[in-house]
C-alpha positions in Angstrom: -26.1 14.1 -7.0 -25.1 17.7 -8.7 -26.5 17.6 -12.2 -25.9 19.6 -15.3 -23.3 21.1 -14.0 -21.3 23.7 -16.4 -18.3 22.5 -18.3 -15.6 22.7 -17.3 -15.7 21.6 -13.6 -14.2 19.8 -10.9 -16.3 17.8 -8.8 -15.2 16.8 -4.7 -17.8 14.2 -3.7 -17.2 13.7 0.4 -18.1 10.4 1.1 -18.1 8.6 5.2 -18.0 5.1 5.9 -20.8 3.0 4.2 -21.9 6.6 2.6 -22.4 5.0 -0.7 -19.7 6.0 -2.7 -19.4 3.7 -5.4 -23.5 4.4 -6.3 -22.9 7.5 -6.9 -19.7 7.3 -8.5 -21.3 5.1 -11.2 -24.3 7.6 -11.7 -21.8 9.9 -12.5 -20.4 7.4 -15.0 -23.2 7.1 -16.6 -24.6 10.5 -17.0 -20.9 11.4 -18.2 -21.9 8.4 -20.9 -25.2 10.5 -21.8 -23.0 13.8 -22.3 -20.6 12.0 -25.1 -23.2 11.7 -27.7 -23.3 8.7 -29.9 -21.4 5.3 -28.5 -18.3 4.8 -30.1 -15.1 3.2 -29.5 -13.6 6.8 -29.5 -16.8 8.0 -27.0 -15.8 5.6 -24.8 -11.7 6.0 -24.2 -12.6 9.8 -23.4 -13.8 8.8 -20.1 -11.3 7.4 -17.3 -12.5 6.2 -14.2 -9.7 5.6 -11.9 -9.9 2.9 -9.0 -7.1 2.5 -6.2 -7.1 -1.2 -6.7 -7.8 -3.9 -9.8 -10.0 -5.7 -7.9 -12.5 -2.0 -7.3 -11.8 -1.3 -10.7 -13.4 -4.9 -11.3 -16.2 -4.6 -9.3 -17.1 -0.9 -10.8 -17.0 -2.8 -14.5 -19.5 -5.2 -12.9 -21.8 -2.2 -11.9 -21.7 -0.3 -15.3 -23.0 -3.0 -16.9 -25.6 -4.3 -14.4 -26.9 -0.9 -14.2 -27.3 -0.7 -17.9 -28.9 -3.9 -17.8 -31.5 -2.7 -15.6 -32.0 0.9 -17.3 -32.9 -1.7 -20.8 -35.6 -4.3 -18.9 -36.9 -1.0 -17.3 -36.8 -2.2 -13.3 -37.8 0.1 -10.7 -33.8 0.4 -9.9 -33.2 0.8 -14.0 -36.0 3.6 -14.3 -34.6 5.4 -11.2 -31.6 5.0 -12.7 -33.0 6.3 -16.1 -34.4 9.8 -14.0 -31.1 10.1 -12.8 -28.5 10.4 -15.6 -31.0 10.8 -18.4 -30.1 7.6 -20.4 -33.3 6.0 -22.1 -33.1 2.2 -22.3 -32.6 2.5 -26.4 -29.4 4.5 -25.0 -28.6 2.2 -22.3 -29.0 -0.8 -24.6 -26.4 1.2 -27.3 -23.8 1.8 -24.8 -24.1 -1.8 -23.7 -24.0 -2.9 -27.3 -20.7 -1.0 -27.8 -19.0 -1.8 -24.0 -18.8 -5.7 -25.0 -18.0 -5.2 -28.5 -15.0 -2.9 -27.1 -14.4 -4.2 -23.8 -11.1 -3.4 -23.9 -11.7 0.3 -24.3 -13.8 0.6 -21.3 -11.3 2.7 -19.5 -11.8 1.6 -15.4 -8.3 1.2 -13.8 -5.8 1.5 -11.7 -3.1 5.1 -12.0 -0.3 3.0 -12.5 -2.5 1.1 -15.5 -3.4 4.0 -16.6 0.3 5.7 -16.4 2.1 2.4 -17.6 -0.4 2.7 -21.2 0.4 5.9 -21.9 4.3 5.5 -21.3 4.3 2.1 -23.5 2.8 5.0 -26.3 5.4 7.3 -26.1 8.0 4.8 -25.7 10.1 5.3 -28.6 10.3 9.0 -27.9 11.4 8.5 -24.1 14.3 6.8 -25.8 12.9 3.6 -23.7 12.4 -0.2 -25.6 9.6 -0.7 -27.2 8.8 -4.2 -25.5 9.1 -1.9 -22.2 7.3 -4.0 -19.4 6.0 -2.8 -15.9 7.4 -4.0 -13.0 4.9 -3.2 -9.6 6.8 -5.0 -7.0 9.7 -2.7 -6.0 11.4 -5.4 -3.6 11.4 -7.5 -6.4 13.2 -5.3 -8.8 15.8 -3.7 -5.9 16.4 -8.0 -4.7 17.6 -8.9 -8.2 19.5 -5.7 -8.5 21.4 -6.4 -5.1 21.9 -9.9 -5.5 23.9 -9.1 -8.6 26.3 -6.5 -6.5 26.6 -9.8 -4.1 27.5 -11.5 -6.6 30.2 -9.1 -8.4 31.6 -8.4 -4.6 31.9 -12.4 -3.7 33.6 -12.3 -7.4 36.1 -10.0 -5.9 35.7 -6.4 -6.7 37.2 -4.9 -3.6 35.8 -1.5 -3.9 32.1 -3.3 -3.9 33.4 -5.3 -0.8 34.7 -2.9 1.3 31.2 -1.0 0.9 29.4 -4.0 1.6 31.4 -4.0 4.9 31.1 -0.5 5.2 27.4 -0.9 5.2 27.2 -3.8 7.6 29.1 -1.6 10.3 26.7 1.5 9.9 23.7 -1.2 10.5 25.4 -2.9 13.5 25.9 0.7 15.2 22.7 2.7 13.7 19.9 0.1 14.2 21.5 -1.2 17.3 20.2 -4.9 16.0 22.3 -7.8 15.2 21.1 -11.7 14.7 22.6 -13.8 12.2 21.8 -12.6 9.0 21.0 -9.0 8.5 20.9 -9.2 5.3 17.3 -8.7 5.0 17.2 -5.6 7.4 19.7 -4.0 5.4 18.0 -4.8 2.1 15.0 -3.2 3.4 16.7 -0.3 4.4 17.5 0.2 0.7 14.2 -0.5 -0.2 13.0 2.3 2.0 15.4 4.7 0.1 14.0 3.6 -3.2 10.2 4.4 -2.1 11.7 7.8 -0.4 12.8 8.9 -3.8 10.3 7.3 -6.2 7.6 9.8 -3.5 9.7 12.7 -3.4 12.3 12.6 -5.7 16.3 11.9 -5.4 17.8 12.5 -2.2 21.1 14.1 -1.7 24.0 13.5 0.7 26.4 16.5 0.4 28.5 16.0 3.6 31.8 14.1 4.1 34.2 12.9 6.8 36.0 15.9 6.0 33.3 18.3 6.4 32.1 16.7 9.6 35.8 17.0 11.3 35.9 20.3 10.5 32.1 20.5 12.1 33.4 18.8 15.3 36.7 20.7 15.6 34.5 24.3 15.6 32.1 22.9 17.9 35.1 22.1 20.2 36.8 25.6 20.0 33.9 27.4 20.7 33.1 25.0 23.6 36.7 25.7 25.0 36.7 29.6 24.3 33.4 29.8 26.0 34.1 27.9 29.3 37.3 30.4 29.5 35.3 33.5 28.8 33.0 32.8 31.6 36.0 32.2 33.8 37.7 35.6 32.6 34.9 37.3 33.4 34.5 35.8 36.6 31.4 33.6 35.9 30.7 30.2 36.8 28.4 27.2 35.5 25.1 26.6 37.4 25.2 22.8 38.6 28.8 22.2 39.2 28.0 18.8 40.9 26.8 17.3 37.2 29.5 18.8 35.6 27.9 21.8 32.9 31.8 23.4 32.3 33.2 19.8 31.3 30.6 19.8 29.4 31.1 22.3 27.2 35.1 21.6 27.0 34.3 18.1 25.5 30.9 18.4 23.3 31.2 15.5 21.8 31.2 12.9 24.6 28.3 15.1 25.9 25.8 15.6 22.9 22.6 14.8 25.5 24.0 17.3 28.2 21.0 19.6 29.7 22.8 22.9 28.7 23.1 22.5 25.2 19.4 22.2 25.0 18.8 25.9 27.2 17.3 28.8 25.5 19.8 31.4 26.9 23.2 31.7 29.1 21.2 33.1 31.6 19.8 29.7 32.2 23.5 28.1 32.0 26.1 30.4 34.0 26.1 32.6 36.8 26.9 36.2 36.1 26.2 39.4 36.3 23.7 40.9 33.7 26.6 42.6 31.8 28.7 39.6 31.3 25.9 37.3 30.5 24.6 40.3 27.6 28.7 40.1 26.4 28.7 36.6 26.2 25.8 35.5 24.4 26.4 35.7 21.2 29.2 33.3 21.7 26.9 31.1 23.7 24.3 31.5 20.5 27.2 30.4 18.3 28.2 27.6 20.0 24.4 26.6 19.9 24.4 26.8 16.0 27.6 24.8 15.6 26.2 22.2 17.7 23.0 22.0 15.7 24.9 22.2 12.6 27.2 19.3 13.8 23.8 17.2 14.5 22.6 17.2 11.1 25.5 17.1 9.4 26.4 14.1 11.8 22.8 12.5 11.0 23.8 13.1 7.1 26.9 11.3 7.0 25.5 8.2 9.0 23.9 7.1 6.3 27.0 8.2 3.6 27.6 3.9 3.3 23.9 3.3 2.9 23.6 6.1 0.0 26.9 5.1 -1.5 25.7 1.4 -1.8 22.4 2.8 -2.8 23.8 4.9 -5.8 25.5 1.7 -7.1 22.3 0.0 -6.9 20.4 2.3 -9.1 23.5 1.8 -11.2 22.4 -1.7 -12.1 18.6 -0.9 -11.6 19.6 1.2 -14.8 22.0 -1.9 -16.7 18.4 -4.1 -15.4 16.3 -1.2 -17.5 17.9 -1.4 -20.6 19.3 -5.1 -20.8 15.3 -6.6 -20.0 13.3 -2.9 -20.7 11.7 -3.2 -17.3 10.6 -0.1 -15.4 9.4 0.3 -12.1 6.3 3.0 -10.7 8.3 5.4 -9.1 10.6 5.6 -13.1 7.0 5.6 -15.1 5.9 8.5 -13.2 8.5 10.6 -13.5 8.7 10.3 -16.7 5.4 11.0 -17.7 5.7 14.0 -15.7 8.3 14.8 -18.0 6.4 13.8 -21.0 3.5 15.9 -19.9 5.7 19.2 -19.2 7.0 19.2 -22.7 3.4 19.2 -24.2 3.4 16.2 -25.7 -0.5 16.1 -24.6 -1.7 15.9 -28.1 1.0 13.5 -29.0 0.0 11.4 -26.3 -3.9 11.8 -27.6 -2.6 11.0 -30.8 -1.4 6.9 -30.0 -3.8 6.4 -27.5 -6.1 6.8 -30.4 -8.9 9.2 -28.3 -8.8 12.9 -26.5 -9.9 12.4 -22.2 -12.2 14.4 -21.8 -13.4 13.4 -18.3 -11.9 11.8 -15.2 -13.2 9.8 -12.3 -10.9 9.0 -9.7 -11.9 6.9 -6.5 -10.1 7.2 -2.6 -8.6 10.4 -3.8 -7.3 10.5 0.0 -5.0 7.7 -0.8 -3.4 9.5 -4.3 0.2 10.1 -3.5 1.5 13.4 -4.4 3.9 11.9 -7.3 0.8 10.4 -9.2 -1.3 13.7 -9.0 1.7 15.2 -10.6 1.7 13.1 -13.2 -1.7 13.2 -14.2 -2.1 17.3 -13.5 -1.1 18.1 -16.9 -3.8 15.7 -18.5 -6.5 16.5 -16.1 -5.8 20.5 -17.0 -5.7 19.9 -20.6 -9.5 17.8 -20.4 -10.8 20.9 -17.9 -9.2 23.4 -20.8 -11.4 21.7 -23.1 -14.5 21.2 -21.2 -14.2 18.1 -19.7 -14.7 17.3 -16.0 -13.3 15.7 -12.7 -14.9 14.1 -10.6 -13.0 12.6 -7.3 -14.3 11.2 -4.3 -12.6 10.4 -1.3 -12.5 10.4 2.8 -9.6 12.3 4.4 -10.9 10.0 7.6 -9.9 6.7 5.8 -6.8 7.9 4.8 -4.8 4.7 5.4 -2.2 4.6 3.1 0.8 7.3 4.1 3.5 4.4 4.0 2.4 4.3 0.2 2.8 7.7 -0.1 -0.9 8.9 0.2 -0.9 12.2 0.5 -4.4 13.5 2.3 -3.8 17.0 2.2 -4.1 16.6 -1.9 -7.9 16.3 -1.3 -8.6 20.2 -0.6 -5.4 21.5 -2.2 -6.3 20.0 -5.5 -9.9 22.4 -6.7 -7.8 25.7 -6.0 -5.4 24.5 -8.1 -7.5 23.4 -11.2 -8.9 26.2 -13.8 -12.3 25.3 -13.3 -15.4 26.0 -11.0 -15.2 23.6 -8.1 -18.0 22.3 -6.5 -18.7 20.2 -3.1 -21.1 17.4 -2.7 -21.6 15.7 0.7 -22.8 12.0 0.8 -24.9 12.8 4.5 -26.5 9.0 5.0 -24.8 5.8 6.3 -26.4 3.1 4.5 -24.4 0.4 6.2 -25.1 0.0 9.7 -27.9 -0.3 12.4 -28.7 2.6 14.4 -27.0 1.9 17.7 -23.9 1.4 15.7 -23.5 5.0 13.6 -24.9 6.5 17.1 -22.0 5.3 18.9 -19.3 6.1 16.0 -20.9 9.8 15.7 -20.5 10.4 19.8 -17.1 8.9 19.8 -15.6 10.9 16.4 -17.2 14.4 16.7 -15.3 14.6 20.2 -11.8 14.6 18.0 -13.2 18.0 16.0 -13.0 20.0 19.7 -10.2 21.8 20.2 -9.3 20.2 24.1 -9.3 16.7 22.9 -7.6 17.1 19.4 -4.8 18.6 21.2 -4.7 16.0 24.0 -5.2 13.0 21.5 -2.6 15.4 19.5 0.5 15.6 22.5 -0.3 11.9 23.7 0.5 10.8 20.4 3.5 13.1 19.7 4.9 12.8 22.9 3.5 9.9 25.0 2.9 10.2 28.7 5.3 13.4 29.2 4.1 15.8 26.8 5.9 19.3 26.4 4.5 21.9 28.6 3.1 25.0 27.0 2.0 25.8 23.9 4.0 23.3 21.2 3.6 24.2 17.7 3.9 20.6 16.6 0.8 19.2 18.8 -1.0 22.2 17.8 -0.3 21.8 14.5 -1.2 18.0 14.4 -4.0 19.3 16.6 -5.9 21.4 13.3 -5.6 18.8 10.8 -7.4 16.1 13.5 -9.7 18.4 13.9 -10.0 19.1 10.5 -10.1 15.7 9.3 -13.1 14.6 12.0 -15.3 17.9 11.7 -18.4 16.8 10.2 -18.1 13.2 10.8 -21.4 13.1 11.7 -23.4 10.8 9.8 -27.5 10.8 9.3 -29.9 7.9 9.2 -31.7 6.9 6.3 -35.9 7.3 7.0 -35.6 3.2 6.5 -32.3 2.7 8.4 -32.3 -0.7 9.8 -33.3 0.1 14.3 -31.1 -1.6 17.3 -27.1 -2.8 17.0 -25.6 -3.9 19.5 -22.3 -2.4 21.2 -20.3 -4.7 23.6 -17.1 -3.3 25.2 -14.9 -4.9 27.7 -11.8 -4.5 29.9 -9.5 -7.4 30.7 -6.2 -8.0 32.6 -4.3 -10.1 30.1 -4.6 -11.1 26.7 -6.2 -14.7 28.2 -9.1 -13.4 29.2 -9.6 -12.3 25.7 -9.3 -15.7 24.0 -11.9 -16.8 26.8 -14.6 -13.8 26.0 -14.0 -15.0 22.3 -14.6 -18.3 23.1 -17.6 -17.8 24.5 -18.8 -14.5 22.5 -17.9 -16.1 18.9 -19.7 -19.0 18.4 -23.4 -17.2 19.3 -22.4 -14.5 16.9 -21.3 -16.5 14.4 -24.5 -18.9 14.1 -26.7 -15.6 14.6 -25.2 -13.6 11.3 -23.2 -16.2 9.6 -20.0 -13.9 9.2 -18.0 -12.2 11.8 -14.8 -10.1 11.1 -12.1 -10.0 13.8 -10.1 -6.9 13.0 -6.1 -6.7 13.7 -3.6 -4.2 13.0 -0.8 -7.1 12.1 -0.1 -10.7 10.4 1.4 -12.1 13.5 -2.0 -10.6 15.7 -3.8 -12.5 13.1 -2.1 -15.9 13.3 -2.6 -15.5 16.9 -5.9 -15.3 16.4 -6.5 -17.9 13.7 -5.4 -20.4 16.2 -7.8 -19.7 18.2 -10.5 -19.9 16.2 -9.4 -23.1 14.9 -9.5 -24.5 17.7 -12.8 -23.4 18.8 -13.8 -25.3 15.5 -14.9 -22.2 13.7 -14.5 -21.9 9.6 -12.3 -19.6 9.9 -11.0 -17.7 6.5 -8.0 -15.2 6.4 -6.6 -12.7 3.9 -3.7 -16.0 3.2 -6.1 -18.2 2.3 -7.5 -16.0 -0.3 -4.6 -16.1 -2.6 -4.7 -17.4 -5.9 -1.2 -19.2 -5.3 -2.6 -21.0 -2.3 -5.7 -22.7 -4.8 -4.7 -26.6 -5.6 -6.3 -26.1 -8.8 -4.1 -23.1 -10.1 -0.7 -24.6 -8.6 -1.7 -27.3 -11.1 -2.7 -24.8 -14.3 0.2 -22.9 -13.5 2.7 -26.0 -13.5 1.0 -27.0 -16.4 2.3 -23.3 -18.0 5.9 -23.8 -16.9 5.7 -27.1 -18.8 4.3 -25.9 -21.7 7.3 -23.3 -21.4 9.5 -26.1 -21.0 8.5 -29.5 -21.8 11.5 -31.0 -20.1 10.9 -29.2 -16.7 9.9 -32.6 -14.3 9.0 -31.0 -11.7 6.5 -29.2 -13.4 5.1 -32.0 -15.1 4.7 -33.9 -11.8 2.8 -31.2 -10.1 0.3 -31.7 -13.0 -0.1 -35.2 -12.6 -0.1 -35.1 -9.2 -2.5 -32.2 -8.9 -5.0 -34.1 -10.8 -5.2 -31.8 -13.6 -5.4 -34.2 -16.4 -8.6 -36.7 -15.4 -8.2 -40.2 -15.0 -4.3 -40.2 -14.8 -2.9 -42.6 -12.5 -0.5 -40.1 -11.8 1.3 -42.3 -8.5 1.8 -45.1 -11.1 3.7 -43.0 -13.7 6.0 -41.7 -11.5 6.6 -44.7 -9.9 7.8 -45.9 -13.2 9.9 -43.5 -14.1 11.4 -43.2 -11.1 12.3 -47.0 -11.1 13.0 -46.7 -14.5 15.4 -43.8 -14.3 17.1 -46.0 -11.2 17.5 -48.9 -14.1 19.8 -46.6 -16.2 19.8 -43.6 -17.4 20.9 -45.3 -21.0 17.6 -47.4 -21.1 15.6 -44.2 -21.0 17.5 -42.0 -22.9 17.0 -44.5 -25.3 13.3 -45.3 -24.6 12.9 -41.4 -25.7 15.1 -40.7 -28.2 16.0 -37.5 -26.2 19.7 -37.4 -26.2 21.2 -36.8 -22.7 17.5 -34.9 -21.6 16.1 -37.5 -19.7 12.3 -35.9 -19.2 9.0 -37.3 -17.6 7.5 -35.9 -21.2 9.8 -38.3 -23.0 8.7 -41.0 -21.0 5.2 -40.4 -21.2 5.4 -40.1 -25.5 7.6 -43.2 -25.9 5.6 -45.9 -27.9 6.7 -48.4 -25.2 4.7 -46.7 -22.6 2.0 -45.1 -24.4 -0.9 -47.9 -23.8 -0.3 -47.9 -20.1 -0.8 -44.7 -20.4 -3.3 -43.7 -22.5 -4.5 -40.0 -23.6 -1.5 -38.5 -21.6 1.3 -37.9 -24.2 -2.0 -37.2 -27.1 -3.2 -34.6 -24.7 -0.1 -32.6 -23.2 1.5 -32.5 -27.1 -2.1 -30.5 -28.1 -1.6 -28.6 -25.4 2.1 -27.9 -26.7 1.1 -26.9 -30.2 -1.2 -24.2 -29.2 1.8 -22.3 -27.6 3.0 -19.7 -29.7 -0.3 -20.3 -32.0 -2.9 -18.9 -29.6 -2.9 -15.7 -27.0 -2.3 -17.1 -23.6 -6.1 -16.4 -22.4 -7.5 -18.3 -25.2 -5.0 -21.3 -24.4 -5.8 -21.1 -20.7 -9.5 -21.5 -21.7 -9.3 -24.1 -23.8 -7.6 -25.9 -21.1 -10.3 -25.5 -19.1 -13.1 -26.7 -21.3 -11.0 -29.6 -22.9 -10.6 -30.8 -19.2 -13.4 -29.9 -18.2 -12.2 -28.2 -14.9 -15.6 -26.4 -14.3 -17.7 -29.4 -13.4 -14.9 -31.3 -11.8 -13.5 -28.5 -9.4 -16.7 -27.3 -9.0 -15.1 -25.8 -5.6 -12.3 -23.5 -6.8 -14.5 -22.1 -9.6 -14.0 -18.3 -7.5 -10.3 -19.0 -7.9 -10.1 -20.1 -11.8 -12.6 -17.1 -12.5 -10.6 -14.7 -10.8 -7.3 -16.7 -11.9 -8.8 -15.9 -16.0 -9.4 -12.7 -15.2 -5.7 -11.9 -14.1 -5.0 -13.5 -17.4 -6.7 -11.3 -19.3 -5.6 -8.5 -17.8 -2.4 -9.2 -18.1 -2.5 -9.9 -21.8 -4.5 -6.8 -22.5 -1.9 -4.3 -21.0 1.3 -6.6 -21.6 0.6 -8.4 -24.2 3.3 -10.9 -23.5 3.2 -15.2 -24.5 3.4 -17.9 -21.2 6.9 -17.1 -20.3 6.0 -13.2 -20.2 3.2 -14.2 -18.0 4.8 -16.9 -15.8 7.1 -13.8 -15.0 4.1 -12.0 -14.1 3.0 -14.2 -12.1 6.4 -14.8 -10.2 6.6 -11.5 -9.7 3.6 -10.6 -8.1 0.9 -12.3 -9.6 0.8 -15.2 -7.5 -0.1 -12.3 -4.6 -3.6 -11.7 -6.4 -6.0 -12.6 -3.7 -10.1 -13.5 -4.4 -12.4 -11.4 -3.2 -14.5 -12.8 -0.4 -17.2 -15.0 -1.3 -20.9 -13.7 -0.9 -22.1 -15.6 1.3 -19.7 -17.6 2.5 -20.7 -18.2 6.2 -17.3 -18.0 8.5 -14.9 -15.8 10.3 -12.5 -13.6 8.8 -9.2 -12.5 10.1 -8.0 -9.9 8.5 -5.9 -6.4 9.0 -7.6 -3.2 9.0 -6.0 -2.2 6.0 -8.0 -5.5 4.0 -10.9 -4.2 5.3 -11.0 -1.1 4.2 -14.1 -0.8 1.6 -16.0 -4.0 3.3 -18.6 -4.3 5.3 -19.8 -7.3 8.2 -22.6 -8.1 9.8 -20.6 -8.2 13.7 -17.1 -6.9 14.0 -14.6 -8.0 17.1 -11.9 -5.4 17.4 -9.5 -7.4 20.4 -6.2 -5.0 20.2 -7.3 -1.5 19.6 -3.8 -0.6 21.3 -1.3 0.0 18.5 0.9 2.9 18.5 2.0 5.3 15.7 4.6 3.9 13.6 7.5 6.0 12.1 10.9 5.3 10.4 14.3 7.1 12.0 15.4 7.7 8.1 13.9 11.4 7.3 13.6 13.3 4.3 15.2 17.1 4.5 13.3 20.1 2.8 16.8 20.3 0.5 16.1 16.7 -0.3 18.7 15.1 1.9 18.2 12.5 4.0 19.3 11.9 7.6 19.2 9.4 10.2 17.2 10.5 13.4 18.9 9.7 16.8 18.5 11.9 20.1 19.6 14.5 20.0 18.3 16.0 16.7 19.0 19.3 15.0 16.2 21.6 14.5 16.2 20.3 10.6 16.2 16.8 11.2 13.8 17.3 14.2 11.2 19.2 12.0 11.7 16.7 9.3 11.0 13.2 12.3 7.9 15.6 13.7 6.3 16.1 10.0 6.8 12.2 9.6 5.1 11.3 13.1 2.2 13.6 12.5 1.1 11.9 9.6 2.1 8.5 11.1 -0.7 9.9 14.2 -3.4 10.7 11.5 -3.0 7.7 9.8 -3.6 5.5 13.6 -6.3 7.6 14.3 -8.1 6.8 10.4 -7.2 3.2 11.2 -9.5 3.3 14.2 -12.0 5.2 12.4 -12.1 2.5 9.7 -11.7 -0.2 12.1 -15.6 0.9 14.1 -17.2 1.7 10.8 -17.3 -1.8 9.4 -19.9 -3.2 11.6 -23.8 -3.3 10.2 -25.7 -4.5 13.4 -22.7 -5.8 16.1 -19.4 -4.1 17.8 -17.0 -5.7 20.2 -14.1 -4.1 21.3 -11.5 -5.4 23.7 -9.3 -3.1 26.1 -6.2 -4.8 27.8 -5.6 -3.0 31.1 -2.4 -4.8 31.9 0.3 -3.5 34.5 2.7 -4.4 31.6 0.8 -1.8 29.4 2.5 1.4 29.2 2.6 4.5 27.4 0.0 6.6 25.2 -1.4 4.2 22.6 -4.6 4.7 20.3 -6.5 2.1 22.9 -5.9 5.1 25.2 -7.2 7.2 23.1 -10.5 5.5 22.3 -10.3 4.4 25.9 -11.2 8.1 27.0 -13.1 8.9 24.1 -15.9 6.1 24.8 -15.8 7.5 28.7 -16.5 11.5 27.6 -19.1 10.0 25.5 -20.8 8.4 28.2 -20.5 4.6 27.4 -20.2 1.9 30.0 -17.2 -0.3 29.7 -17.1 -3.8 31.4 -14.1 -5.2 33.6 -14.2 -8.8 33.6 
């Protein structure tokens, strides 16, 4: 790691798989701490480290604190850190005390968290409500707005009803999909439009039916004129048996006609050269009119969607005004606007500190909108003698679908007012020799021109690529070469020898299951942890069925969700009860979940229901609650209290704290008083992660129990537990989820994925079009740009999958006659063969 770089500076760290980037980033953070001078809360707030996920932020905080402890204790690792960072044990102790005392000032967070904190600081100046709340789940916000529009249409708003009918007709025509419930697919299409706007700004659709009609008439007129002129000059159309002349006479019925694709009139008609030269301008005018019509048609076909989306945005703005909600893309635009007005000093004043240093992890997955929101702050930071350190690997850029733009990785140093430095981390500290050498030989081939071009043509065009030079394939090939140039990693002197690569070809998927039954138990017994990596959740479900039938302990991504924990389910039920004590279902969940010790839950509920059946009047009389018959009222009535001693008293004590203590302190008190740590030892990891989530919500939002429950319902419940270290299990997960992880043994059972792209494309001028063949030139250019991005992501997914293994890597290839076309499996097959490895046929 470069030391004592002059300030200001920009440091780019290129870190391939297993290169120890988090270790290096931690050292850089500690080195910057040293340069901040005396440990103070203001100094701590001036150093910002940005991570891709909340889990990564928590892990980095742990590393920072752990490293400071090592230096304080002068362990061998601590002494090494002191030499590398310049922090003495006494200085490390001072910084640790400051961090622990002012933990909320430790600026290690996601980019969304940072930007929203800044936005809340200037909410008043931007005309926003002071109680502004973040909505990170765009689908949740869109769903609410869509539901409100449906309700309005159902209540008789004719214009909106007509618009929904138009959208349904357009959906059935464009998507070629039916089914009993197209609503979900229409919602998804609107969500796609929303995300397009977040990433690339508002879209426009300037053409209407009248413009399209005019273009149709012009195209037909030119086709008719061309056929008349050809006959008038004694020429004839080629291939009369195929009716080329009739195609020009009625172009709207023959949009995919072969002659329309010809570059010159000489390829279309038979006539003397002077006739062809004379009529060529007319043919070119026809081709231009044809292209203009195709473009207008592609844009106009989305018109009903765009009209409904415009209404949807109006509804979103209403929700924002009513409830103070704002989505991620919305706040990025607002922060960009605020910084463009020169508000940086004002923002620093509100934050209580000047930002001096930025560290950004996983930079290859940063979107252009995110970078533009931060750029002004970073420029200001550099202008005042600060620094930017960013870490990443373009070979692991796998979030194109979220707007990640890996080209920023190389562009950023050129756009900032500071000297740029680069550090390559050359070693692979993760894998055994055989694994590293396998990946070196495989992925270095993609940096060769011939191989890169073959891969590019195959991914873009399948098994029938165009002949000759194709600009799109050439561009993708250049991107592939640039991405995988330098993919070869070195082995450190202490790298473990050995490692095992096993490659198999099978004819049917059932044979994969047979091989897994044969190999998985021995690998699991040997290593304790085995990962099966897949491209889709559907594949993960299929594999989990197999492994459960094999009797192997299996953990899937969904099994690690906090909302799946019985303890967390009971806790959130208790919070729902504390929010609204008349919620019988919530209190029943608390009782049945065993949260309250020594409570005969089934007996309580049975007696309550029996009393209910005997008559509401009796219950109302017992609880004195008027017409609100509640389980809680039943429990606290003196007539029944003696039978369920302590239950109502305990609940009443918890209710008395709501609003008087913070949500975090309330839940911590519940843990202590109900002795949950001791009573639910198997749920400890879920409990700790849940408390971390509550604390994070409180720090960022400052809300009450109701606010936290809203946060939980809108996405907090999807938070996952990190995989417990040392747990012996077969892990089944998507390649995306495996990013940043490592396993002793990795199986890749289904490597045959194809590139995915959406027919909804965005043009350079901001318009949106629906790409259906034949394409106009502009639609084709936008479509191919999207395909290029998706092709790179597909190759990067392969790199991520093959570099997770530490000691054993197993890949299966399916050679079924049904498997046709070009996919990543075909790319990997050729790379393996070119590298000289043997694939066993079974």
